[in-house]
N, C-alpha and C positions, 0 to 999 in steps of 0.2 A: 200128868200132861208131859208129853215128850219135850226134851230140851230143844230150844230153838237153835237154828243154824247160825244166827248172827247175834252179836252183842251190840246193843244200841246205846249210844251216848246222846243225850239231849242237850243242846246248847241254847237253852231258853231260860230267861231269868226266873220265871214263876215255877217253883217246885211242883205245885199241883198240876199245872198245865203240862210240865215236862213228864210227869208220871203218867198222866192220861194219854199223852201223845205216844209215849214209849209203848204203852199197852196196846194202843191202836195199831202201831206199826208192827208189833209182835204178832198180833192177831192176823193182820194181812199177810205177813210172811208165813205164818203157820198154815193158814188156809191155802195159800198159793202152793205150798210144798206138799202138805199132807192130804189134800183133797184126792190126789191120785190114788191113795191107799183105800179110799172109800168107794170110788166109782170106776167102773170099767165098761166101756161100750154102752153107756147109758143105764147101767144097772148097778145097784148097790152090791158091793162085794165085801164090805165090812160095815155092818150096821152100827156098831159102836162109834166108829170113826165118822160115819155119815151123820150120826146124831150130833157129834161135836161140831161138825161143819155147819149144820143148821143153827146150833146155839151160837157159834162164833160169828156167823153172818148177822145174826140179830144184835150181838154185842158190838159189831163193827158199825152197824147203823146207829145204835145208841151213842157210841163214842164219837161218831162223825157229827152228830147233831150237837154235841157238846163243844166242838171246836170253836174258838173265837171267830167272830165274823171276819171274813176276808172275801174279796170279790170271787174267789174260786170256791167258796164253801157250798154254794147252791149246786154247782156242778159235781162236787165231791159227794154231796148227799145223794144226788141222782145216781151216781156211779155205785155207791154203797147199796142203794135199793136194787139196782140192776144186778149186782153181785149176788145178793140174797136170792133173787128170782132165778138166776143162773144155777145156783147151787140146788135150789128146790126142784128145778126141772132137770137136774142131773146132766148139765152140759159137760162136754169133754174136759178132762183135767187141763189140757193146754189152754183152753179158754179161761178157766178160772185162774190159772197161774198168770196169764197175761193181764187179766182185769185187776187182780190184786196187786201185781207188780206195778202196773201203771198208777194205781191209786197211791200206793206207798211212795213212789217217786214224786208224785205231785204234792203230797203232804210234806215230804222232806224239803222240797224246793220252796213251797209257799210259806211254810212255818219255820224255815231255817233249822232243820233237823239234820244231823249228820250220823251216818251209820259207820261204825268202825269194826 
C-alpha cells in the first residue's frame, strides 16, 4: 500500500476507538487522493488501483458502521454508502475527492480528531 500523505494523531481516550478512527480517516484520505490513478473519463485506467478503491469503499462502510453513536452517524453512514456507489459507477475523481474529504472533515469535527 502506498504511504499516506498525512500522519494522523487521534486525541480520544479509547485506544481501540482511536485506532479504528485513524484507519477510517486514512482510508478516506487514500481514496480521495488515489482514486484519480484508477479512473479517467469514466473508464478504469488502472485495474489494480480500481480494485483497491472498491475494497476500501467497502472497508469505509464497515468502519463507519462501527463508529460510536452520535447524531451525525446516520448521515455519515449514508455518505459512506453514496461514496461506495460513486466509486462503483466510476464518477469523476474530483467528485470522489470532494466526498471523501467532506466525510473526513465531519468525522474529525464530530469525534474530536485532529490531523497533524
